[in-house]
Phi, psi and omega in degrees: 000128182271132175274123179294117187242010182284143178274340185227138173293147176259153179225136180295140170223157181226030177278154175290155187223138170243137176245125187240131171240176177303327185245004180208156167227125177242127176260125181249141180295324183196152173272160177266315179199173184212158167211180174298336189270333183179187182216145178248125183239138181261170184125157180283333189271120186235153177255160177287150172305132187102343187286130177280145183202163169260147185232119174245116176261113187278115187257016194293347172289329182263320183212124186311125172076358184273150180206156170255130186237130177214184176231162179193189181223137181286122181250350181201141169209109186211201190290339176274351172140191176251116186260128177246119177270127186292151184284148181292333182280026183300131181294154184299324180299315179288329179291317185291324173298323181289314173311314186292320179295310182295320176301318188286336175267321186212092172308326189291324182289328171306310181290326173299316185295315174302321180294323180288323179289326174298316180300320181292341179109000000 
């Protein structure tokens, strides 16, 4: 049995994602899941663990031209996908955009995340 150590509940999403580094832009057809702490992206093109990057989640399926843009670091890259942890210095507007996205996909996950944060103090 595995002990769950995630700080934020994950929700499945299927939006397209672009990952940007100073020398590359990688477009992924869809993400696997997302939380306020990070995103898991499928696909064969990967960045090395430790790489800092920009992340754009393209929401045009929901609203034309809308996107959530944030920054993060690759923390895992294996057969299950590439995991990017969002930067702790996330601006308030970026954090609110992530909350709105997660709430639109799974209102229960957003409420669970708020309850976890209150319990942590």
